LONU-697673 format. One record per residue (C-alpha): residue in three letters; x, y, z; residue number from 1. Coordinates in Angstrom, 1 decimal. Example, Ala and Ser with C-alpha at 12.3 -4.5 7.8 and 13.67 -1.06 7.14 Angstrom:
2
MARVEX ALA 12.3 -4.5 7.8 1
MARVEX SER 13.7 -1.1 7.1 2
END
This chain:
507
MARVEX MET 18.2 21.1 -9.8 1
MARVEX ASP 17.0 24.1 -7.8 2
MARVEX ARG 13.5 25.4 -7.4 3
MARVEX THR 14.0 28.5 -9.5 4
MARVEX GLU 15.3 26.5 -12.5 5
MARVEX ILE 12.3 24.1 -12.3 6
MARVEX ILE 9.8 27.0 -12.2 7
MARVEX THR 11.5 28.6 -15.2 8
MARVEX LYS 11.2 25.4 -17.2 9
MARVEX VAL 7.6 24.8 -16.1 10
MARVEX LYS 6.6 28.2 -17.6 11
MARVEX GLN 7.9 27.0 -21.0 12
MARVEX MET 6.3 23.6 -20.8 13
MARVEX LYS 3.5 22.9 -23.3 14
MARVEX THR 3.9 19.4 -24.7 15
MARVEX LYS 4.5 15.8 -23.5 16
MARVEX GLU 8.0 16.1 -24.8 17
MARVEX ASP 8.6 19.2 -22.7 18
MARVEX LEU 7.4 17.4 -19.6 19
MARVEX LEU 9.7 14.4 -20.5 20
MARVEX VAL 12.7 16.7 -20.8 21
MARVEX LEU 12.0 18.3 -17.4 22
MARVEX LEU 11.5 15.0 -15.6 23
MARVEX ASN 14.8 13.7 -17.1 24
MARVEX SER 16.6 16.9 -15.9 25
MARVEX ILE 15.2 16.4 -12.4 26
MARVEX LYS 16.2 12.7 -12.4 27
MARVEX HIS 19.7 13.6 -13.7 28
MARVEX ALA 20.2 16.2 -11.0 29
MARVEX GLU 19.0 13.9 -8.2 30
MARVEX LEU 21.3 11.1 -9.2 31
MARVEX GLU 24.2 13.5 -9.6 32
MARVEX GLU 23.6 14.9 -6.1 33
MARVEX HIS 23.9 11.4 -4.6 34
MARVEX GLY 26.9 10.4 -6.6 35
MARVEX LEU 24.9 7.9 -8.7 36
MARVEX LEU 25.2 9.6 -12.1 37
MARVEX ASP 26.5 6.4 -13.7 38
MARVEX LYS 23.1 4.9 -13.1 39
MARVEX PHE 21.3 7.5 -15.1 40
MARVEX ARG 19.0 6.2 -17.7 41
MARVEX PRO 16.7 8.8 -19.3 42
MARVEX PHE 12.9 8.2 -19.3 43
MARVEX THR 11.7 7.5 -22.8 44
MARVEX ASN 8.7 8.8 -24.7 45
MARVEX LYS 7.4 5.2 -24.8 46
MARVEX GLN 7.6 5.0 -21.0 47
MARVEX ILE 5.7 8.2 -20.2 48
MARVEX SER 3.1 7.3 -22.8 49
MARVEX TYR 2.5 4.0 -21.1 50
MARVEX PHE 2.7 5.1 -17.5 51
MARVEX CYS 0.4 8.1 -17.9 52
MARVEX ASN -2.5 5.9 -18.9 53
MARVEX PRO -4.1 4.3 -15.8 54
MARVEX ASN -5.8 1.7 -18.0 55
MARVEX ASN -2.3 0.2 -18.6 56
MARVEX THR -2.3 -1.8 -15.4 57
MARVEX ARG 0.6 -4.0 -16.0 58
MARVEX ASN 3.9 -2.8 -14.4 59
MARVEX ARG 2.3 0.3 -12.9 60
MARVEX TYR 1.0 -0.4 -9.4 61
MARVEX ILE 0.9 -3.4 -7.2 62
MARVEX ASN -1.9 -3.7 -4.6 63
MARVEX PHE -1.6 -5.4 -1.2 64
MARVEX LYS -3.2 -5.2 2.2 65
MARVEX ILE -1.6 -4.8 5.6 66
MARVEX ARG -3.2 -5.6 8.9 67
MARVEX LYS -4.2 -2.6 11.0 68
MARVEX LYS -3.3 -2.6 14.7 69
MARVEX SER -6.9 -1.7 15.5 70
MARVEX GLY -8.1 -4.7 13.4 71
MARVEX GLY -9.1 -5.1 9.7 72
MARVEX PHE -6.9 -4.3 6.8 73
MARVEX ARG -5.6 -1.2 5.0 74
MARVEX GLN -5.2 -1.2 1.2 75
MARVEX ILE -1.7 -0.1 0.1 76
MARVEX THR -0.7 0.5 -3.5 77
MARVEX SER 2.9 1.2 -4.6 78
MARVEX PRO 4.7 1.4 -7.9 79
MARVEX ARG 5.6 -2.0 -9.3 80
MARVEX SER 8.6 -1.1 -11.4 81
MARVEX ARG 11.7 0.9 -10.5 82
MARVEX SER 11.4 3.1 -13.6 83
MARVEX PHE 7.8 4.1 -12.7 84
MARVEX MET 8.8 4.8 -9.1 85
MARVEX MET 11.7 7.1 -10.3 86
MARVEX MET 9.3 8.9 -12.7 87
MARVEX LEU 6.8 9.5 -9.9 88
MARVEX GLN 9.7 10.7 -7.6 89
MARVEX ALA 10.6 13.2 -10.3 90
MARVEX VAL 7.0 14.4 -10.6 91
MARVEX ASN 7.0 14.8 -6.8 92
MARVEX VAL 10.0 17.1 -6.9 93
MARVEX LEU 8.3 19.1 -9.7 94
MARVEX LEU 5.1 19.6 -7.7 95
MARVEX LYS 6.9 20.4 -4.5 96
MARVEX SER 8.9 23.1 -6.3 97
MARVEX LEU 5.7 24.9 -7.3 98
MARVEX TYR 3.3 24.3 -4.4 99
MARVEX ALA 3.4 25.5 -0.8 100
MARVEX PRO 0.7 23.8 1.4 101
MARVEX SER -1.9 25.8 3.3 102
MARVEX ASP -1.1 27.0 6.8 103
MARVEX TYR -3.6 24.4 8.1 104
MARVEX ALA -2.0 21.3 6.4 105
MARVEX MET 0.4 19.8 8.9 106
MARVEX GLY 1.1 16.4 7.3 107
MARVEX PHE 3.4 15.7 4.3 108
MARVEX THR 4.9 19.2 4.7 109
MARVEX GLU 8.5 20.2 5.3 110
MARVEX GLY 9.0 22.0 8.6 111
MARVEX ARG 5.7 20.7 10.0 112
MARVEX SER 5.0 17.5 12.0 113
MARVEX VAL 2.7 15.9 14.5 114
MARVEX VAL 4.3 18.2 17.1 115
MARVEX THR 3.5 21.3 15.0 116
MARVEX ASN -0.1 20.0 14.6 117
MARVEX ALA -0.5 19.3 18.4 118
MARVEX THR 0.9 22.6 19.5 119
MARVEX VAL -2.0 24.5 17.9 120
MARVEX HIS -4.5 22.7 20.2 121
MARVEX LYS -2.5 22.9 23.5 122
MARVEX GLY -4.3 23.9 26.7 123
MARVEX GLN -7.8 24.0 25.3 124
MARVEX ASN -11.0 23.0 27.1 125
MARVEX TYR -12.4 21.0 24.2 126
MARVEX VAL -10.6 19.1 21.4 127
MARVEX PHE -12.7 17.7 18.6 128
MARVEX ASN -11.3 15.1 16.2 129
MARVEX ILE -12.7 13.6 13.0 130
MARVEX ASP -11.3 11.3 10.5 131
MARVEX LEU -11.9 11.3 6.7 132
MARVEX LYS -13.0 7.9 5.4 133
MARVEX ASP -11.0 6.3 2.6 134
MARVEX PHE -9.0 9.5 2.2 135
MARVEX PHE -6.6 8.7 -0.6 136
MARVEX PRO -9.0 6.8 -2.9 137
MARVEX SER -11.6 9.6 -2.4 138
MARVEX VAL -9.4 11.7 -4.6 139
MARVEX GLU -10.3 10.9 -8.2 140
MARVEX GLN -8.3 11.6 -11.3 141
MARVEX TRP -10.5 14.4 -12.5 142
MARVEX ARG -9.9 16.3 -9.3 143
MARVEX ILE -6.1 16.1 -9.8 144
MARVEX TRP -6.5 17.2 -13.4 145
MARVEX LYS -8.6 20.2 -12.5 146
MARVEX SER -6.3 21.2 -9.6 147
MARVEX LEU -3.2 21.2 -11.7 148
MARVEX GLN -4.8 23.7 -14.1 149
MARVEX LEU -5.2 26.2 -11.3 150
MARVEX ALA -2.6 28.5 -9.6 151
MARVEX PRO 0.2 28.0 -8.8 152
MARVEX PHE 0.6 25.3 -11.5 153
MARVEX GLN -1.5 26.6 -14.4 154
MARVEX PHE -0.5 23.6 -16.5 155
MARVEX PRO -2.0 23.3 -20.0 156
MARVEX GLU -4.7 20.7 -20.1 157
MARVEX THR -2.4 18.2 -21.9 158
MARVEX ILE 0.3 18.4 -19.1 159
MARVEX ALA -2.3 18.3 -16.4 160
MARVEX SER -3.8 15.2 -18.0 161
MARVEX LEU -0.5 13.5 -18.2 162
MARVEX ILE 0.5 14.1 -14.6 163
MARVEX ALA -3.0 13.2 -13.3 164
MARVEX GLY -2.8 9.9 -15.3 165
MARVEX LEU 0.6 9.1 -13.9 166
MARVEX CYS -0.5 9.7 -10.3 167
MARVEX SER -3.8 7.7 -10.6 168
MARVEX MET -4.7 4.1 -10.6 169
MARVEX ARG -7.7 2.2 -12.0 170
MARVEX VAL -9.9 0.2 -9.6 171
MARVEX LYS -13.1 -1.7 -10.1 172
MARVEX ARG -16.3 -0.1 -8.9 173
MARVEX ASP -17.1 -3.2 -6.8 174
MARVEX GLU -14.0 -2.8 -4.7 175
MARVEX PRO -15.6 -1.7 -1.4 176
MARVEX ASP -12.4 0.0 0.0 177
MARVEX TYR -12.4 2.5 -2.8 178
MARVEX THR -15.9 3.0 -4.2 179
MARVEX LYS -18.0 4.0 -1.1 180
MARVEX GLY -19.8 7.3 -1.8 181
MARVEX HIS -18.6 7.6 -5.4 182
MARVEX GLN -21.3 8.2 -8.0 183
MARVEX ASN -19.9 6.9 -11.3 184
MARVEX ASP -21.7 5.0 -14.0 185
MARVEX GLN -18.5 3.5 -15.5 186
MARVEX ASN -17.1 0.1 -14.7 187
MARVEX PHE -13.9 1.6 -13.3 188
MARVEX LEU -12.8 4.5 -11.1 189
MARVEX TYR -9.5 6.3 -11.4 190
MARVEX VAL -8.3 7.3 -7.9 191
MARVEX LEU -5.2 8.3 -5.9 192
MARVEX PRO -3.1 5.3 -4.7 193
MARVEX GLN -2.1 5.1 -1.1 194
MARVEX GLY 1.6 4.3 -1.3 195
MARVEX ALA 2.8 6.3 -4.3 196
MARVEX PRO 5.4 9.1 -3.7 197
MARVEX THR 3.2 11.7 -5.4 198
MARVEX SER 0.0 10.9 -3.4 199
MARVEX PRO 0.8 12.9 -0.2 200
MARVEX ILE 1.4 16.3 -1.9 201
MARVEX ILE -1.5 15.7 -4.2 202
MARVEX THR -3.9 15.3 -1.2 203
MARVEX ASN -2.7 18.7 0.1 204
MARVEX ILE -3.2 20.2 -3.3 205
MARVEX VAL -6.7 18.9 -3.7 206
MARVEX CYS -7.6 19.8 -0.1 207
MARVEX ARG -6.7 23.5 -0.5 208
MARVEX THR -10.4 24.4 -0.8 209
MARVEX LEU -11.3 22.1 2.1 210
MARVEX ASP -8.7 23.7 4.3 211
MARVEX ARG -9.9 27.2 3.3 212
MARVEX ARG -13.5 26.5 4.0 213
MARVEX LEU -12.9 24.6 7.3 214
MARVEX ALA -10.6 27.4 8.5 215
MARVEX GLY -13.4 29.9 7.7 216
MARVEX LEU -15.8 27.7 9.7 217
MARVEX ALA -13.3 27.7 12.6 218
MARVEX ARG -13.0 31.5 12.5 219
MARVEX ARG -16.8 31.9 12.5 220
MARVEX PHE -17.1 29.8 15.7 221
MARVEX ASN -13.8 31.1 17.2 222
MARVEX LEU -12.0 27.7 17.0 223
MARVEX ASN -8.5 26.5 16.2 224
MARVEX TYR -8.3 24.2 13.1 225
MARVEX THR -5.6 21.9 11.6 226
MARVEX ARG -5.5 18.9 9.3 227
MARVEX TYR -2.9 16.2 9.3 228
MARVEX ALA -3.6 14.1 6.2 229
MARVEX ASP -7.1 12.7 6.9 230
MARVEX ASP -7.0 13.6 10.7 231
MARVEX ILE -8.9 16.9 11.3 232
MARVEX THR -8.8 18.7 14.6 233
MARVEX PHE -10.7 21.6 16.1 234
MARVEX SER -10.2 23.0 19.6 235
MARVEX SER -11.6 25.8 21.7 236
MARVEX MET -12.3 27.0 25.2 237
MARVEX HIS -16.0 26.7 24.6 238
MARVEX ASN -18.2 23.8 23.4 239
MARVEX VAL -19.9 24.1 20.0 240
MARVEX TYR -19.5 20.4 19.1 241
MARVEX GLN -22.8 18.9 20.1 242
MARVEX GLU -24.5 16.8 17.5 243
MARVEX ASP -27.3 18.4 15.4 244
MARVEX ARG -26.0 21.8 16.3 245
MARVEX GLU -25.0 24.4 13.7 246
MARVEX PHE -21.2 23.7 13.8 247
MARVEX ARG -21.6 20.0 13.2 248
MARVEX THR -24.2 20.5 10.5 249
MARVEX GLU -22.0 23.0 8.6 250
MARVEX LEU -18.9 20.8 9.1 251
MARVEX THR -20.6 17.7 7.5 252
MARVEX ARG -22.0 19.8 4.6 253
MARVEX ILE -18.6 21.3 3.7 254
MARVEX ILE -16.8 17.9 3.9 255
MARVEX LYS -19.5 16.3 1.7 256
MARVEX GLU -19.3 19.1 -0.8 257
MARVEX GLN -15.6 18.5 -1.1 258
MARVEX HIS -16.2 14.9 -2.0 259
MARVEX PHE -15.0 13.5 1.3 260
MARVEX PHE -16.8 11.5 4.1 261
MARVEX ILE -16.5 11.5 7.8 262
MARVEX ASN -15.6 8.2 9.6 263
MARVEX GLU -18.2 8.4 12.4 264
MARVEX ASP -16.5 5.6 14.3 265
MARVEX LYS -13.4 7.8 14.8 266
MARVEX THR -15.2 11.0 15.8 267
MARVEX ARG -14.5 12.1 19.4 268
MARVEX LEU -14.8 15.0 21.7 269
MARVEX GLN -12.1 15.3 24.4 270
MARVEX LYS -12.7 17.5 27.3 271
MARVEX LYS -10.4 19.2 29.8 272
MARVEX GLY -9.7 17.0 32.8 273
MARVEX ALA -9.5 13.8 30.7 274
MARVEX ARG -6.5 12.9 28.5 275
MARVEX GLN -6.6 15.0 25.3 276
MARVEX GLU -4.6 13.7 22.4 277
MARVEX VAL -3.9 15.1 18.9 278
MARVEX THR -2.1 12.9 16.4 279
MARVEX GLY -0.8 10.7 19.3 280
MARVEX ILE 0.5 13.6 21.5 281
MARVEX ILE -1.0 14.7 24.8 282
MARVEX VAL -2.1 18.4 24.6 283
MARVEX SER -3.0 19.4 28.1 284
MARVEX HIS -1.1 22.3 29.6 285
MARVEX LYS 2.0 21.2 27.8 286
MARVEX LEU 2.9 18.7 25.0 287
MARVEX ASN 3.7 15.2 26.3 288
MARVEX VAL 3.9 11.6 25.3 289
MARVEX THR 1.9 9.0 27.1 290
MARVEX GLN 3.3 7.4 30.3 291
MARVEX LYS 3.3 4.1 28.6 292
MARVEX TYR 5.7 5.5 25.9 293
MARVEX VAL 8.2 6.5 28.5 294
MARVEX ARG 7.7 3.4 30.5 295
MARVEX ASP 8.4 1.1 27.5 296
MARVEX ILE 11.8 2.8 26.8 297
MARVEX ARG 12.8 2.9 30.4 298
MARVEX ASN 11.9 -0.8 31.0 299
MARVEX ILE 13.9 -2.1 28.0 300
MARVEX LEU 16.9 0.0 29.0 301
MARVEX TYR 16.7 -1.4 32.5 302
MARVEX ILE 16.6 -5.0 31.3 303
MARVEX TRP 19.5 -4.3 28.9 304
MARVEX ASP 21.6 -2.7 31.7 305
MARVEX ARG 20.7 -5.4 34.4 306
MARVEX TYR 20.6 -8.6 32.4 307
MARVEX GLY 22.3 -7.9 29.1 308
MARVEX TYR 21.6 -7.1 25.5 309
MARVEX LEU 20.3 -10.6 24.6 310
MARVEX SER 17.7 -10.5 27.4 311
MARVEX ALA 16.6 -7.1 26.3 312
MARVEX MET 16.2 -8.4 22.7 313
MARVEX ALA 14.2 -11.4 24.0 314
MARVEX LYS 11.8 -9.1 25.9 315
MARVEX PHE 11.6 -6.6 23.1 316
MARVEX LEU 10.9 -8.7 20.0 317
MARVEX PRO 7.6 -10.2 21.0 318
MARVEX LYS 6.2 -6.8 22.0 319
MARVEX TYR 7.5 -5.3 18.7 320
MARVEX LYS 5.9 -8.1 16.7 321
MARVEX SER 2.5 -7.6 18.4 322
MARVEX GLU 2.6 -3.8 17.9 323
MARVEX LYS 4.4 -3.4 14.6 324
MARVEX GLY 4.4 -6.8 13.0 325
MARVEX HIS 1.3 -5.9 11.0 326
MARVEX VAL 3.2 -3.3 9.0 327
MARVEX LYS 6.9 -4.2 9.2 328
MARVEX LYS 8.7 -7.4 8.2 329
MARVEX GLY 11.9 -8.8 9.4 330
MARVEX ASN 13.7 -8.6 12.7 331
MARVEX PRO 14.2 -5.0 13.9 332
MARVEX ASP 17.4 -3.6 15.3 333
MARVEX LEU 16.8 -2.8 18.9 334
MARVEX ILE 19.4 0.0 19.0 335
MARVEX ASN 17.8 1.7 16.0 336
MARVEX VAL 14.3 1.4 17.4 337
MARVEX ILE 15.2 2.8 20.8 338
MARVEX ASP 17.2 5.6 19.1 339
MARVEX GLY 14.1 6.5 17.0 340
MARVEX LYS 11.9 6.5 20.1 341
MARVEX LEU 14.3 8.8 21.9 342
MARVEX MET 14.4 11.2 18.9 343
MARVEX TYR 10.6 11.4 19.0 344
MARVEX LEU 10.6 11.9 22.8 345
MARVEX LYS 13.1 14.8 22.2 346
MARVEX MET 10.9 16.3 19.5 347
MARVEX VAL 7.8 16.3 21.7 348
MARVEX LYS 9.3 17.2 25.2 349
MARVEX GLY 12.4 19.1 24.1 350
MARVEX GLU 16.1 18.3 24.5 351
MARVEX GLU 16.3 20.0 27.9 352
MARVEX ASP 13.6 17.7 29.4 353
MARVEX SER 14.9 15.8 32.4 354
MARVEX VAL 13.2 12.5 31.4 355
MARVEX TYR 14.7 12.7 27.9 356
MARVEX ILE 18.1 13.5 29.2 357
MARVEX ARG 18.1 10.6 31.7 358
MARVEX LEU 16.9 8.0 29.1 359
MARVEX HIS 19.2 9.3 26.4 360
MARVEX ASP 22.3 9.2 28.7 361
MARVEX LYS 21.5 5.7 29.8 362
MARVEX PHE 21.1 4.6 26.2 363
MARVEX GLN 24.4 6.1 25.1 364
MARVEX GLU 26.1 4.4 28.1 365
MARVEX LEU 24.8 1.0 27.1 366
MARVEX VAL 25.6 1.5 23.4 367
MARVEX ASN 29.2 2.4 24.2 368
MARVEX LYS 29.5 -0.7 26.3 369
MARVEX LEU 28.6 -2.8 23.2 370
MARVEX HIS 31.8 -1.7 21.4 371
MARVEX ASP 34.2 -3.3 23.8 372
MARVEX VAL 37.6 -3.4 22.1 373
MARVEX SER 38.5 -6.5 24.1 374
MARVEX LYS 35.7 -8.4 22.3 375
MARVEX THR 36.6 -7.0 18.8 376
MARVEX ASN 38.7 -9.1 16.4 377
MARVEX GLY 41.0 -8.0 13.5 378
MARVEX LYS 38.1 -7.9 11.1 379
MARVEX HIS 36.3 -5.3 13.3 380
MARVEX ILE 33.7 -7.8 14.4 381
MARVEX THR 32.6 -7.3 18.0 382
MARVEX TYR 31.2 -10.3 20.0 383
MARVEX VAL 28.6 -8.5 22.1 384
MARVEX GLU 27.4 -11.5 24.0 385
MARVEX THR 28.3 -15.2 23.8 386
MARVEX THR 26.4 -18.1 25.2 387
MARVEX PRO 26.9 -21.9 25.0 388
MARVEX ILE 24.2 -23.2 22.6 389
MARVEX LEU 22.7 -25.6 25.1 390
MARVEX GLU 22.3 -22.8 27.6 391
MARVEX PHE 20.9 -20.5 25.0 392
MARVEX GLU 18.3 -23.0 23.9 393
MARVEX GLN 17.2 -23.6 27.5 394
MARVEX LYS 17.2 -20.0 28.4 395
MARVEX ASN 15.1 -18.9 25.4 396
MARVEX ASN 13.0 -22.1 25.0 397
MARVEX THR 14.2 -22.7 21.4 398
MARVEX ILE 16.2 -25.1 19.3 399
MARVEX ILE 19.1 -24.1 17.1 400
MARVEX THR 19.1 -26.1 13.9 401
MARVEX ILE 22.1 -26.2 11.5 402
MARVEX THR 20.9 -26.9 8.0 403
MARVEX TYR 21.7 -26.4 4.3 404
MARVEX SER 20.3 -24.3 1.6 405
MARVEX GLU 20.6 -24.2 -2.2 406
MARVEX LYS 21.3 -20.5 -2.0 407
MARVEX PRO 23.7 -18.6 0.2 408
MARVEX ILE 22.2 -17.2 3.4 409
MARVEX GLY 23.2 -14.2 5.5 410
MARVEX PRO 23.3 -14.6 9.3 411
MARVEX ASN 21.0 -11.6 10.1 412
MARVEX GLN 18.3 -12.7 7.7 413
MARVEX ASP 14.8 -13.6 8.7 414
MARVEX GLU 12.3 -15.9 7.0 415
MARVEX GLU 11.1 -13.2 4.6 416
MARVEX THR 14.6 -12.4 3.3 417
MARVEX LEU 15.9 -15.9 3.1 418
MARVEX ASN 16.8 -15.7 -0.6 419
MARVEX GLU 18.8 -12.4 -0.3 420
MARVEX GLN 22.6 -12.5 -0.2 421
MARVEX THR 24.5 -10.4 2.4 422
MARVEX LYS 28.1 -9.6 3.0 423
MARVEX TYR 28.2 -12.4 5.6 424
MARVEX SER 26.9 -15.1 3.3 425
MARVEX ALA 28.0 -18.6 4.2 426
MARVEX PRO 27.0 -20.6 1.1 427
MARVEX HIS 24.8 -23.6 1.7 428
MARVEX ARG 25.2 -23.8 5.5 429
MARVEX TYR 23.3 -21.8 8.1 430
MARVEX ALA 21.5 -22.1 11.3 431
MARVEX TRP 18.0 -21.0 12.4 432
MARVEX PHE 16.1 -20.7 15.6 433
MARVEX ILE 13.0 -19.0 17.1 434
MARVEX PHE 14.0 -15.9 19.1 435
MARVEX GLY 11.5 -13.4 20.4 436
MARVEX GLY 8.7 -15.1 18.5 437
MARVEX LYS 10.5 -14.7 15.1 438
MARVEX LYS 12.4 -17.1 12.9 439
MARVEX THR 16.0 -15.9 13.1 440
MARVEX MET 19.0 -16.9 10.9 441
MARVEX ALA 22.7 -17.3 11.9 442
MARVEX SER 25.9 -17.8 10.1 443
MARVEX VAL 28.0 -20.9 10.9 444
MARVEX ASN 31.7 -20.5 11.3 445
MARVEX LYS 33.8 -22.4 8.7 446
MARVEX SER 35.9 -24.0 11.5 447
MARVEX ILE 32.9 -26.1 12.5 448
MARVEX LYS 33.0 -29.4 10.7 449
MARVEX LYS 30.1 -31.6 9.8 450
MARVEX GLU 30.7 -34.0 12.7 451
MARVEX ASP 30.8 -31.0 15.1 452
MARVEX GLU 27.2 -30.2 14.4 453
MARVEX LEU 26.1 -33.2 16.4 454
MARVEX HIS 27.9 -32.0 19.5 455
MARVEX LYS 26.2 -28.9 20.6 456
MARVEX GLU 28.0 -29.0 24.0 457
MARVEX LEU 31.1 -27.9 22.0 458
MARVEX LEU 29.4 -24.9 20.3 459
MARVEX ALA 28.4 -21.4 21.3 460
MARVEX ILE 26.3 -18.7 19.7 461
MARVEX SER 27.3 -15.0 19.7 462
MARVEX LEU 25.4 -11.8 18.9 463
MARVEX CYS 27.9 -9.8 16.9 464
MARVEX LEU 28.2 -6.3 15.5 465
MARVEX ASP 30.1 -5.5 12.3 466
MARVEX ALA 32.0 -2.3 11.6 467
MARVEX LYS 28.8 -0.5 10.6 468
MARVEX ASP 27.0 -1.5 13.7 469
MARVEX ASN 24.8 -4.1 12.0 470
MARVEX HIS 24.1 -7.0 14.3 471
MARVEX PHE 24.1 -10.6 13.3 472
MARVEX TRP 24.3 -14.1 14.9 473
MARVEX LEU 27.2 -16.5 14.6 474
MARVEX ILE 27.6 -20.1 15.6 475
MARVEX HIS 31.2 -21.1 16.5 476
MARVEX LYS 33.2 -23.3 18.8 477
MARVEX GLN 33.0 -22.4 22.5 478
MARVEX ASN 36.7 -21.7 22.8 479
MARVEX LYS 36.6 -19.1 20.1 480
MARVEX VAL 35.3 -16.3 22.3 481
MARVEX ILE 35.3 -16.0 26.1 482
MARVEX LYS 31.8 -16.0 27.4 483
MARVEX PRO 31.0 -13.0 29.6 484
MARVEX PHE 29.1 -13.6 32.8 485
MARVEX ILE 25.4 -12.8 32.5 486
MARVEX PRO 23.4 -13.2 35.7 487
MARVEX PRO 20.1 -15.2 35.4 488
MARVEX ILE 16.9 -13.3 35.4 489
MARVEX ASP 14.8 -13.4 38.5 490
MARVEX ILE 11.3 -12.7 37.2 491
MARVEX ASP 9.9 -11.6 40.6 492
MARVEX GLU 12.9 -9.3 41.2 493
MARVEX LEU 12.6 -7.9 37.7 494
MARVEX ASN 8.9 -7.2 38.1 495
MARVEX ASN 9.4 -5.6 41.5 496
MARVEX ASP 12.2 -3.4 40.1 497
MARVEX LEU 10.1 -2.3 37.1 498
MARVEX ASP 7.1 -1.5 39.3 499
MARVEX SER 9.3 0.6 41.4 500
MARVEX LEU 10.6 2.5 38.3 501
MARVEX ILE 7.0 3.0 37.0 502
MARVEX ASN 6.0 4.6 40.3 503
MARVEX GLU 8.7 7.2 40.2 504
MARVEX GLN 7.6 10.7 39.9 505
MARVEX HIS 9.7 11.5 36.8 506
MARVEX GLY 8.2 10.7 33.4 507
END
C-alpha cells in the first residue's frame, strides 16, 4: 500500500471503524508483498477496543530487563501477542507515511545513520555530548495524543486517542525507572514503551519542538546540532560549553520545558587533540572507527587463517559473550558477525578504504575455503573441520556428553532454545558440551549405536555447514570424514604475531 493511498484514506478517517479498515488494508498489503497473504487475518473491532486501552494490561506488553554493558539494567517492553505486534506494525507504517523527521533527527530515520550523525561534527575543536535520561518513558500518553492532532497528522481527537492508547503502556508511579521527574497525582502513569515498533517514530514526532528549539539555540551560538534518539551533540570551533554559562543554562531550561531531563553522568566535552567520538564514531579530521574495532576483526581473521575455523570460534565466543551476552542470547554465527562488522567498517570508512579492502578480501578468501566440495556430501552438508572427540575435549578443555531428551533437539541449539525443533532434529538423542564459555548442542549420527557412546576413541565431532550456510555440530564415527590437519596453537607465537599486526601502520 503506497504512501499516497494511505494519505488519501487518512483524510477520510473519522471513526474507530475507519482506523480499523485502514490498519487492515495496510496489514493486507504488507503480507501480500511478502507472499504471505494466506496468513492474513483481519484485526477485529474487539481487538482494537482492547489494545487501545493501556489499562488492559493482559496480552499487551511484557516487561523485562537486560543487563547494560556499562553496568545496571535497562527496562525493555515489547508486545506480548503476535496480533498486537502486527497492529502496532501497521500503525508504524501509517505514521511513517505521514511524518518526515526534522533535519536534526538522525536516529530511527530512513537514509540517516550514526555515520550521518557523526559527519555533522567532523573536524571541530569542541564536541559536546549530553544524554536524555529515561528517554522513552519520559514521553507520556497525553503528549502523543496532543502531537497527533497537529500537522501533518491532524487526526480527530478520537483517532488520536486510539493511537496514543495503542502506543502507550501503564506503569506504577513507584517504578523508579519510569517515574523520575514526573508530576502526577494518579496511581499510574501512561508512557511510551521501549521495545514497541511504534516507539522510535513517536519519539521523533514528540521531539519536533525540542529539535526546533535546540537548533535555534545552536544557531544563536554558532554551533552544529544533531540528535540521535536520546543522544544530543553540539560542536563548534569555539568553546561555549562551560558550566553556569549562558549556553548551558539555556540548554537545561529548554530540555526541562520539553519534559526531558539531562543525564549528568553522561555529559562530556571532547576537545581537539583528544579522541572525539559521536555515536561511537571518531570525528577528528575524518570519520573513523577505533583502532580496537579494526584490531578485533583482524585478529580473529588471523586466527581463522592460521589455526582454523574452530580455533577462531573458540577465541571469539568468550569475547562475544562478555561484550554482547547481556543483550543477545544463543550462540552467534561467527561468519555473520564478521560480515556485519565489515559492513559497518565500510559504512564509516568507505568501500575504497585500504583497511576495509584488505580485511574484506581476507574474509571472503576464508569463507570460500569453507565450501570445499571435497568435504561436501550428497545432501549438501559440508564438513568444515573434523576432530576426534578425545582430542577436541583436551584441546578445548571440555567434555562431550551424549544424552537423551523427551523432546527432539537440533544440533545448533543452545541452552535457551533447547525445546525448539529444527530441520536437523534427532529425536531423543543429542550431545552437549561447553565451547567458548557457552553450552552448545550437537546432533548424533544415527549410525552410532548405544554401545558406541562408551568408546569415544572411535568417535569424532565435526563443525558442519548446510546448504543455507547455517553451521551445526555433528557427532559421528571417525571413519565417516577424513580429518584435515590442523596445526596446534603456539600461544607465544600467536601473541607475537598479533602484536606485530597491531603495530602495523595500516588501520
